[in-house]
N, C-alpha and C positions, 0 to 999 in steps of 0.2 A: 604504586602504591594503589588500592584501593581509595576507591570514594563514594561518596553520596549523597544525591543531590537529589531531592520534593521524591524519599522516601524509596530510590531505585540506585545500583549502581551506573556508574556516570560510566561509558562504555569505554573511553578518550582518555583514563585511568587507570585500566587493565591489562595487563601485558600476555595476559591469556588471552582464548579465545571467550570470547563472550557474547551472547543473546538472551533476550527478552520474549518468553513464550508465553502469555494470559491466560491461567490457570481462572474458569471462574466459580474455583470449589474453593470458596471464602466465605466468611461473616462480616462486618462490616468494621466503624478503626477500635482501634485499641483506644479505654481510655486515659488522660490525663495519666502523663507519667513513664505509663507502660507501651512498648514492651521492656523489660526489665533482665529478660532470665534467653541464653539462647539451646535450644534441643537436638542435640544433634545423634543422627540415626543414618542408618545404613539402608540401600533399598531389599536387598534381597531379588532386585529382578533380573531378568535374563541379557540384559544391556544402560545404556544410559540414556541413548534414545527409545526405549520403549518401559524403560522406567518417567522417565520425562511424561511422552504420551498418555504415560495413567493418567497420573495424578494432575493431565489435563482432563480426562474423559469426566463427565459425571457419572458414569454411572460407576467411581471406581472410591466416589464419600469422599478422598482427600486429597493434601495438596500439602505442599512446602510451601516454602519461602525461594526459595537455591534443592539446586542438586549441584552433585559436583560432579566430575566425570573423571575413570581412570589419569587423563594426561593431566588436569587441572584443570580440563574446563569449565564455565559455570554457565548454566541456566537460573535466567530469575524466572519465578511465576507468577508470584501477588506482589505488592507491594510491604514495603516493611512497616506500613501506619495500618494494615489492615491486616486482621485476622485469620489463618490461614490451619487447616485441617491435619493435622502430622502429628497431636500428642494425644486423638480418646482421648480412652479415662484415662486420668492422668489424677496424680496429686505427688506435692511436693514441700514441703516448711509448711502443713496448714494451710493450704492450694489444693483445690480438687477442680479440675477441668484446664489441663494449662495453654490450649490454644490459648486461651486471656491474656494470656499477661509474656507470651513467648514468640521466638522465629525457631522456626526451622529449616532446619541444616542435613538432606539431606545429600547420602555417600556412596554414590556406585558403585555396589560389594555386594556377596555374594550369601553374606553371613558363616551360619551356621552353615557346614559342611561331612557328605558322604562317605565314611569313606568305604573302601569296597577295593575286591583280590587285584587288582591293578592301578588303583590309586584310590584319588580323592574326591569327591561327583558335588558338583550345586546340586537344590531340589527343582532345578528344570531338566539338568542329568548333562549338560557340560564337566567335562573333565577338567580340574583344577590343575598346574602342571608343580611338581612338588615342591619346588623354590617358590610357592607361592602360595603357602601350604602354611599357618600358622598354627603352634599345637601346643591350646594355653584350660586353663582353667577358668570357666567364667566366675567373676566376683558375686558371682548369687549360686554358685552349684558345688562341686567339689569331683568333678571325677573331669578331668583332660580331656578336649576336642576337637575339633579339627577348624580352625578358621578362617576365611580367604583375607589373602596379606591387602593391606593400605596402597599405596602406591605413592613414594617420595611427594612426586609432585600434589597428591591430596591430603597429606597429613600439609603441606606450607601453604594450599590453597587453602586449608578449611581455619588454617591459622593467622592468615593474610584477613580473611573474610572474618574472623571474629572481631581481630583488632581496629577493623574499618566501621562493622557494628557498636562496639563499645566506643568509639572514637562518634558514636553519633546522635544515639540511645544512650539510658541508663541504666546497663548492664550490670544486677549484683551476681550474678551466679552463669555458671554454662555446666549442665548436667547433662546424660545420659537420658533414649530412650527408654534404656534401664532402672536408669534411675527412678522414674516418677511412671514405670505402669511396671514394678521389677513382679516377675513370674506370670505376667501377660508379653513381655519383648523382652529381650535378650540385647540388641543396638546400642551402641555401635561394638558392642561387645568387645573383649580385652587383646585383639587383634589393633585397636585404632588406641593409640594412647594419652587416652581421657584426662589421666589424671597427670598427667607431664604437662597438658596443656592448658590445666584451669589453673594449676599450680604454675604457673608462669607467663600469663595472661592478667590471672585475680590478685594472685598471693607473693608476685615477686618474688616466686622461688625459681627462679632459670638458675643456667648452664654459669652466667656470670654474676654469682656471690662467689666472695674472696674466701677461700679456707685455709685455714688454720694448722699446722701438724702438732697441734697439744692436743685434741682426736684421738682416744684413746684404741688403737690398731688390736680388731679381734679377727682370733687366729679365724681364718673358715673352714665350716663344715663339708662340702664337698656337693653343695645345695645347687640343684639344677635349676636353670634361669633361661628361659627366652627373653631376647631385645625385643623391645615394643618404640623402639623410636625410630622413625621413618629409617636417617641412616644417626649412628651415636660414632663417635669421636674415642677414641682404646685411647689411654696418653703411660706414660712414664713412672709420673705418680698420682694425688691422687689432690691434684690440682688443677684449676682454665687455662694458668702459663705452662704446664709440660708440656713437653712435647709427646707427639702423637706419636705412638709407633709401629703403627699398618694404617692403610685405608680404614677409611671408619665399616662401624658396622653393620649391614643390611635388619633389616625388619626383619625376626620372625629367625636370625641368628640362636645356635644350643651355646650359652657357654654352661661353665660348672663356677662358684664361686672359690677363692681361695680366702682369699682376707677380705674383711669390714672396717674401712676410717671415715668415721661420720658419716656425710653422704654418698660417701661414696666406698667402692666397691672393685676388689682385685677379681680379674675372672683368668679365665684360659678357652677361647679356643681353637688358631694354630696356633697361638704366641699369648702372650700376656700383658695385660698393661690394668690402668686404673679407668671408671669407665663411673658416670654421674648412678646410684641404682636406682631412684624416679625413675632415668628410661629401664629398667629391666622389672620382663618379671619370673619371681623364681616361686618353682613350683617345688613341689619333693616330690624323690621317680620312690 
């Protein structure tokens, strides 16, 4: 379990690889009662190490409090009581300049991909394997695009980091860079299960809620969708106690909606079963 002491992650409390590599790209301390927000980003960099190095470089004029690698490794660049430079021009709920209010978590991820004749490529020219590609429409867009998938280790690590930060500070919201800088930024994008994370940590809408069989069952319309969770259980009935019918669905798995039952939807992949609808991105085809 991750713990925070003196505004830094305690290495002995971290099961994954952790390091502290100070960045000089920061301002002064937060005001009393702050930070109260967590902002999630993707790095859009060529690698975890290159992103860490760039965020420590004075020429970048940017930084973040944390960077999370593809294997779930973590580096802290700025103490949590100090303002990092990750949000830029930003507004959220009547406030501008979110650097002054928030902790920034950067996740090593290429973000939006370019489709070429022989596959999908990052902006820096690296080819991404098809099984690491998520096809989805950004919440601020209207066309399907390709995005690099986040790893299950990254998703789990970000959740654990958010819990630790919430335990140490008065966090009221978890948002994406695209929420506070719409039109200018697209990170963390639709490949990251941000809404599921917010619901679970802020609004107690995780997969452990009791479900009843009194909800109306609606026949599905064949709408296609994409799994947004790192791993998603598929069950033989719409409740958490029901046994699973197959191995968990991987992030990016394409599904077809067959029925809706409250917060659950019955889907067809290679098998059929029930999953929580909040962990699936439904897209019209």
